[in-house]
MARVEX-476784 format. One line per field, with one value per residue: x, y, z of N, C-alpha, C in turn; residue in one letter. Coordinates in nm, 2 decimals, m for minus. Layout:
// residues N
n_u: [X_...]
n_v: [Y_...]
n_w: [Z_...]
ca_u: [X_...]
ca_v: [Y_...]
ca_w: [Z_...]
c_u: [X_...]
c_v: [Y_...]
c_w: [Z_...]
type: [a_...]
***
This chain:
// residues 85
n_u: [m6.58_m6.59_m6.53_m6.26_m6.15_m6.21_m6.05_m5.79_m5.79_m5.81_m5.57_m5.39_m5.45_m5.43_m5.18_m4.88_m4.66_m4.55_m4.71_m4.78_m4.98_m4.91_m4.94_m4.80_m4.70_m4.72_m4.62_m4.78_m4.93_m5.18_m5.32_m5.28_m5.17_m5.27_m5.04_m4.84_m4.94_m4.93_m4.65_m4.52_m4.67_m4.85_m5.18_m5.44_m5.56_m5.35_m5.15_m5.25_m5.20_m4.94_m4.63_m4.43_m4.17_m4.18_m4.15_m3.91_m3.56_m3.33_m3.09_m3.18_m3.35_m3.25_m3.20_m3.47_m3.61_m3.47_m3.51_m3.79_m3.83_m3.70_m3.87_m4.07_m4.38_m4.68_m4.91_m5.03_m4.85_m4.56_m4.24_m4.00_m3.78_m3.57_m3.57_m3.41_m3.57]
n_v: [4.21_4.22_3.96_3.94_4.12_3.99_3.76_3.88_3.97_3.73_3.62_3.79_3.75_3.48_3.39_3.21_3.37_3.61_3.92_4.27_4.57_4.90_5.25_5.49_5.73_5.76_5.52_5.35_5.03_4.89_4.67_4.31_3.98_3.63_3.47_3.64_3.70_3.45_3.39_3.60_3.63_3.83_3.95_4.06_4.30_4.39_4.44_4.66_4.86_4.91_5.03_5.03_5.08_4.97_4.70_4.66_4.57_4.75_4.81_4.79_5.00_5.23_5.14_5.07_5.32_5.47_5.33_5.34_5.61_5.69_5.59_5.64_5.66_5.57_5.44_5.10_4.78_4.75_4.61_4.59_4.43_4.22_4.25_4.28_4.20]
n_w: [m1.80_m1.52_m1.45_m1.52_m1.34_m1.10_m1.14_m1.13_m0.87_m0.73_m0.81_m0.68_m0.40_m0.36_m0.45_m0.41_m0.33_m0.10_m0.08_m0.08_m0.09_m0.11_m0.01_m0.22_m0.14_0.14_0.23_0.37_0.44_0.25_0.17_0.19_0.10_0.15_0.17_0.27_0.52_0.64_0.63_0.77_1.00_1.07_1.10_0.88_0.98_1.15_0.96_0.81_0.98_0.97_0.81_0.51_0.61_0.86_0.81_0.69_0.73_0.93_0.79_0.54_0.48_0.35_0.09_0.02_0.03_m0.15_m0.39_m0.42_m0.42_m0.66_m0.85_m1.12_m1.09_m1.25_m1.22_m1.20_m1.15_m0.96_m0.92_m0.69_m0.64_m0.44_m0.09_0.23_0.52]
ca_u: [m6.48_m6.59_m6.46_m6.12_m6.11_m6.21_m5.93_m5.67_m5.80_m5.78_m5.43_m5.32_m5.48_m5.40_m5.05_m4.79_m4.56_m4.60_m4.73_m4.87_m5.01_m4.89_m4.95_m4.66_m4.66_m4.70_m4.57_m4.87_m4.98_m5.32_m5.37_m5.18_m5.23_m5.26_m4.90_m4.76_m5.00_m4.88_m4.51_m4.47_m4.74_m4.94_m5.31_m5.47_m5.58_m5.22_m5.08_m5.29_m5.15_m4.79_m4.58_m4.32_m4.06_m4.20_m4.12_m3.77_m3.45_m3.27_m2.99_m3.26_m3.43_m3.19_m3.23_m3.61_m3.65_m3.40_m3.57_m3.92_m3.83_m3.66_m3.96_m4.17_m4.50_m4.79_m5.01_m4.99_m4.77_m4.42_m4.16_m3.88_m3.68_m3.57_m3.52_m3.40_m3.67]
ca_v: [4.29_4.19_3.84_3.97_4.18_3.88_3.68_3.95_3.98_3.60_3.60_3.86_3.70_3.33_3.35_3.17_3.47_3.71_4.04_4.37_4.69_5.02_5.39_5.53_5.86_5.74_5.38_5.27_4.91_4.90_4.53_4.20_3.85_3.53_3.42_3.73_3.68_3.32_3.39_3.69_3.61_3.94_3.94_4.17_4.42_4.43_4.49_4.79_4.96_4.92_5.09_4.95_5.10_4.88_4.57_4.65_4.58_4.89_4.84_4.79_5.12_5.32_5.08_5.08_5.45_5.52_5.26_5.39_5.76_5.70_5.53_5.72_5.58_5.62_5.33_4.96_4.70_4.77_4.51_4.65_4.33_4.15_4.33_4.22_4.25]
ca_w: [m1.72_m1.38_m1.43_m1.53_m1.21_m1.00_m1.16_m1.08_m0.73_m0.68_m0.83_m0.57_m0.27_m0.35_m0.50_m0.30_m0.31_m0.01_m0.15_m0.02_m0.16_m0.02_m0.07_m0.27_m0.07_0.29_0.25_0.46_0.38_0.23_0.16_0.20_0.06_0.25_0.18_0.36_0.65_0.69_0.64_0.86_1.12_1.10_1.04_0.79_1.07_1.20_0.85_0.77_1.08_0.95_0.69_0.46_0.69_0.97_0.76_0.64_0.83_0.94_0.68_0.41_0.47_0.24_m0.04_0.00_0.00_m0.28_m0.50_m0.43_m0.46_m0.80_m0.94_m1.19_m1.08_m1.32_m1.20_m1.23_m1.06_m0.95_m0.85_m0.65_m0.62_m0.31_0.02_0.36_0.62]
c_u: [m6.48_m6.52_m6.31_m6.07_m6.11_m6.09_m5.80_m5.68_m5.76_m5.63_m5.34_m5.33_m5.43_m5.26_m4.97_m4.68_m4.62_m4.60_m4.81_m4.88_m4.99_m4.91_m4.82_m4.62_m4.63_m4.64_m4.66_m4.92_m5.13_m5.39_m5.26_m5.25_m5.21_m5.12_m4.82_m4.81_m4.94_m4.73_m4.46_m4.55_m4.83_m5.07_m5.34_m5.49_m5.45_m5.14_m5.12_m5.26_m5.00_m4.76_m4.47_m4.19_m4.06_m4.15_m3.98_m3.67_m3.39_m3.17_m3.06_m3.33_m3.38_m3.22_m3.38_m3.65_m3.59_m3.47_m3.71_m3.92_m3.78_m3.76_m4.06_m4.30_m4.62_m4.91_m4.96_m4.91_m4.63_m4.35_m4.03_m3.76_m3.69_m3.50_m3.51_m3.50_m3.69]
c_v: [4.25_4.06_3.86_4.03_4.08_3.79_3.75_3.95_3.84_3.57_3.67_3.79_3.55_3.29_3.31_3.27_3.58_3.85_4.14_4.49_4.80_5.15_5.44_5.66_5.84_5.61_5.30_5.15_4.92_4.77_4.43_4.07_3.75_3.48_3.51_3.72_3.56_3.33_3.48_3.70_3.73_3.91_4.06_4.30_4.47_4.50_4.63_4.90_4.98_5.00_5.00_4.96_5.00_4.73_4.55_4.65_4.71_4.91_4.83_4.92_5.21_5.27_5.09_5.21_5.50_5.46_5.32_5.53_5.78_5.65_5.64_5.65_5.64_5.52_5.20_4.89_4.73_4.66_4.57_4.56_4.27_4.24_4.25_4.28_4.15]
c_w: [m1.58_m1.35_m1.44_m1.40_m1.10_m1.02_m1.11_m0.93_m0.67_m0.69_m0.72_m0.43_m0.25_m0.41_m0.38_m0.26_m0.21_m0.09_m0.07_m0.11_m0.07_m0.09_m0.10_m0.20_0.08_0.33_0.34_0.38_0.37_0.22_0.16_0.16_0.17_0.27_0.28_0.50_0.72_0.72_0.76_0.99_1.16_1.04_0.96_0.87_1.12_1.08_0.81_0.87_1.07_0.82_0.63_0.55_0.81_0.94_0.71_0.75_0.82_0.82_0.54_0.38_0.36_0.11_m0.07_m0.04_m0.13_m0.40_m0.52_m0.48_m0.60_m0.90_m0.99_m1.20_m1.16_m1.32_m1.24_m1.12_m1.07_m0.87_m0.82_m0.62_m0.48_m0.21_0.15_0.45_0.73]
type: [m_t_e_d_r_d_n_r_t_d_l_f_y_f_t_p_l_p_s_w_v_c_d_m_k_t_f_r_i_l_d_v_n_q_a_a_q_q_l_y_g_y_g_n_e_e_y_v_n_l_t_v_q_d_l_t_a_e_d_g_d_l_k_t_y_s_t_i_c_k_t_d_y_n_g_g_i_l_n_f_g_i_f_t_h]
***
């Protein structure tokens, strides 16, 4: 079981696709992988002081919120598609 968890953790941190984990209620960023840090130029400490709203373009805010608010979240991974940011 620990090995499976380690593999999932490695997959998140070392995937070439920028990814972050956020709190579904506050939109606060909880964790971010190396690809996101390299692409956007924020370090991990900077990311955890941001919210999803901080990373979306103003015209993307409505799409972001409407997509997240319509989601029936019961755990697991969610992919919201491509957003302008």
